[in-house]
Backbone as CSV, one residue per row, in Angstrom:
resi,resn,N_x,N_y,N_z,CA_x,CA_y,CA_z,C_x,C_y,C_z
1,MET,54.465,266.962,107.111,53.944,268.315,107.839,52.998,268.269,107.021
2,CYS,52.003,269.343,108.417,50.470,269.186,107.534,50.465,270.691,107.927
3,THR,49.987,271.570,106.911,49.816,272.112,106.477,48.201,273.120,106.476
4,ASN,47.505,273.345,106.791,45.925,274.820,106.363,45.295,272.910,106.436
5,GLY,45.401,272.041,107.528,44.820,270.914,107.514,44.759,270.210,107.039
6,VAL,46.386,269.807,105.388,46.226,269.108,104.744,47.770,268.213,104.635
7,ASN,48.274,266.793,104.604,49.669,266.422,105.024,49.878,266.861,103.726
8,ALA,50.533,267.439,103.201,51.471,267.961,102.668,52.299,266.316,101.573
9,SER,52.740,265.843,102.414,53.418,264.723,102.438,52.336,263.163,101.662
10,GLN,51.397,263.264,102.165,50.063,262.633,101.589,49.540,262.665,100.285
11,LEU,50.111,263.860,100.391,49.236,264.553,99.234,50.165,264.373,98.285
12,LYS,51.807,264.761,98.740,52.628,264.659,96.947,52.418,263.357,96.584
13,SER,52.877,262.391,97.479,52.761,260.529,96.710,50.565,260.228,96.381
14,THR,50.229,260.578,96.934,49.439,260.631,96.555,48.919,260.744,94.461
15,ILE,49.369,262.172,94.312,50.034,262.565,93.322,51.266,261.909,92.516
16,GLU,51.720,260.870,93.101,52.873,260.225,92.475,52.153,258.770,92.210
17,GLN,51.229,258.488,92.955,50.859,256.773,92.568,49.201,257.993,91.139
18,ILE,49.200,258.521,91.173,47.373,258.674,90.045,49.186,259.170,89.129
19,ASP,50.263,259.858,89.301,50.981,258.860,87.486,51.221,258.356,87.381
20,GLU,51.606,257.382,88.582,51.871,255.806,87.752,50.588,255.744,87.542
21,ALA,50.101,255.138,88.126,48.421,254.772,86.875,48.114,255.206,85.144
22,VAL,48.678,256.840,85.929,48.402,257.170,83.894,49.553,257.193,83.074
23,ALA,50.772,256.931,83.706,51.939,256.473,83.017,51.933,254.561,82.860
24,LEU,50.547,254.114,83.359,50.213,252.342,82.807,48.984,253.039,81.777
25,THR,48.843,253.606,82.186,47.383,253.522,81.084,48.220,254.171,80.270
26,ARG,48.885,254.994,79.098,50.081,255.430,78.862,51.173,254.497,77.297
27,ARG,51.239,253.476,78.329,51.918,251.855,77.735,51.147,251.303,76.798
28,TRP,50.116,251.232,78.084,49.206,250.051,77.219,48.294,250.718,75.303
29,THR,48.013,252.124,76.012,47.807,252.998,75.122,49.062,253.138,73.436
30,HIS,50.282,253.462,74.076,50.915,253.107,73.223,50.683,251.778,72.245
31,ARG,51.297,250.414,72.710,50.612,249.551,72.681,49.604,248.682,71.400
32,SER,48.488,249.649,72.505,47.602,249.475,70.880,47.896,250.743,69.673
33,PHE,48.301,251.218,69.945,48.173,252.134,68.611,49.069,251.182,67.881
34,HIS,50.622,250.738,68.386,51.530,250.132,67.458,50.308,248.177,66.926
35,LEU,49.235,248.576,67.589,48.424,247.449,67.296,46.707,248.061,66.283
36,ALA,47.253,249.149,66.492,45.968,249.380,64.974,47.237,250.221,63.654
37,ASP,48.120,250.470,64.805,49.344,250.633,63.173,49.164,250.118,62.172
38,ASP,49.758,248.675,63.031,50.613,247.536,62.505,49.526,247.251,61.372
39,ALA,48.151,247.035,61.651,46.699,246.650,61.080,46.302,247.184,60.464
40,ALA,46.849,248.717,60.154,46.489,249.434,59.165,45.542,250.128,59.250
41,GLN,44.584,249.810,60.747,43.945,250.889,61.451,44.069,251.938,61.238
42,LYS,44.049,253.167,60.598,45.024,254.868,60.975,44.164,255.218,61.353
43,ARG,43.015,255.725,61.179,42.269,256.371,62.025,42.319,256.083,63.244
44,THR,42.141,254.806,64.065,42.152,254.655,64.857,43.289,254.352,65.360
45,ALA,44.673,254.540,64.644,45.312,254.872,65.518,45.618,256.221,65.662
46,GLU,45.198,256.762,64.743,45.899,258.664,65.019,44.723,259.077,66.321
47,LYS,44.203,258.344,66.576,43.002,258.343,68.202,43.590,258.073,69.543
48,LEU,44.375,257.332,69.082,45.333,256.601,70.312,46.649,257.042,69.880
49,GLN,46.891,257.780,69.057,48.295,259.039,69.060,47.736,259.590,70.121
50,GLN,46.977,260.099,69.273,46.641,261.216,70.547,45.913,261.457,71.723
51,ALA,45.573,260.654,71.954,45.394,260.093,73.069,46.153,260.072,74.309
52,GLN,47.136,259.412,73.454,48.692,258.870,74.596,49.457,260.895,74.156
53,SER,49.334,261.373,73.863,50.159,262.805,73.314,49.085,263.626,74.919
54,LEU,47.694,263.615,75.129,46.998,263.818,76.090,46.994,263.543,77.178
55,LEU,47.523,261.667,77.396,48.452,261.661,78.285,49.291,261.800,79.084
56,ASP,51.003,261.761,77.835,52.044,262.581,78.358,51.351,264.134,79.073
57,ASP,51.411,265.140,78.528,50.282,266.317,79.061,50.050,266.079,80.040
58,VAL,49.217,265.295,80.964,48.573,265.190,82.081,50.021,264.439,82.994
59,ARG,50.224,263.192,82.472,51.182,263.864,83.281,52.039,264.546,83.812
60,ALA,52.597,265.688,83.002,53.419,267.064,83.107,53.288,268.110,83.852
61,LEU,51.220,267.825,83.708,50.598,268.504,84.767,50.630,268.448,86.327
62,LEU,50.894,266.636,86.738,50.525,265.950,87.624,52.072,266.565,88.522
63,SER,52.747,266.157,87.453,54.559,266.596,87.453,54.975,268.377,88.322
64,GLU,53.893,269.052,87.715,53.576,270.573,88.323,53.268,270.979,89.526
65,ALA,52.035,269.484,88.961,51.337,270.190,91.179,52.280,269.269,92.369
66,ALA,53.072,268.338,91.852,53.844,267.734,92.643,54.175,268.750,93.674
67,ASP,54.902,269.428,92.449,56.520,270.077,92.503,56.189,271.938,93.325
68,ILE,54.629,272.129,93.041,53.917,272.394,93.769,53.623,272.543,95.134
69,VAL,52.822,271.050,95.269,52.513,270.850,96.571,54.077,271.317,97.277
70,GLU,55.147,271.028,97.118,56.024,271.693,98.262,56.917,272.289,98.697
71,SER,56.312,273.230,97.567,56.586,274.790,97.557,54.878,275.436,98.364
72,GLU,54.645,275.288,97.822,52.810,275.940,98.787,53.358,275.172,99.980
73,SER,54.424,274.752,100.386,53.692,273.496,101.183,55.411,274.849,102.642
74,ASP,56.156,274.909,102.239,57.542,275.508,102.279,57.416,276.905,102.664
75,SER,56.509,277.459,102.342,55.370,279.528,101.984,54.372,279.293,103.328
76,ASN,53.417,278.100,103.643,53.021,278.014,104.743,53.355,277.268,105.609
77,ALA,54.873,277.650,105.725,55.403,277.202,106.964,54.476,277.953,108.330
78,ASP,54.647,278.886,108.305,53.767,279.860,109.331,53.229,279.562,110.434
79,VAL,52.162,278.291,108.851,51.106,278.499,109.869,50.826,277.480,110.847
80,THR,50.155,277.957,111.808,49.540,276.594,112.858,48.432,276.237,113.040
81,VAL,48.207,274.904,113.202,47.381,274.534,113.416,46.909,273.742,114.866
82,SER,45.604,274.465,115.641,45.338,273.921,116.564,43.720,272.620,116.725
83,LEU,43.905,272.455,117.546,42.969,271.324,117.937,42.214,272.387,119.152
84,VAL,40.619,272.546,118.556,39.507,273.202,119.111,38.305,272.129,119.631
């Protein structure tokens, strides 16, 4: 559905693709954390763990954004787009 000149379905799909990329980055960060932790590189492991937490926050925000796309599209259902 296209509302306000934005295809809501495409926007939601794009947000989901971004989330998948962040999920992959989070997995790599998690693996790197374990490598650093196992090698007794405590400061590096700590920073990687902090990065992991921030990536979790990003994923939560992306999930919220995907949900909002749907609700905003539904609330703007009375909008008409016309070719000029």
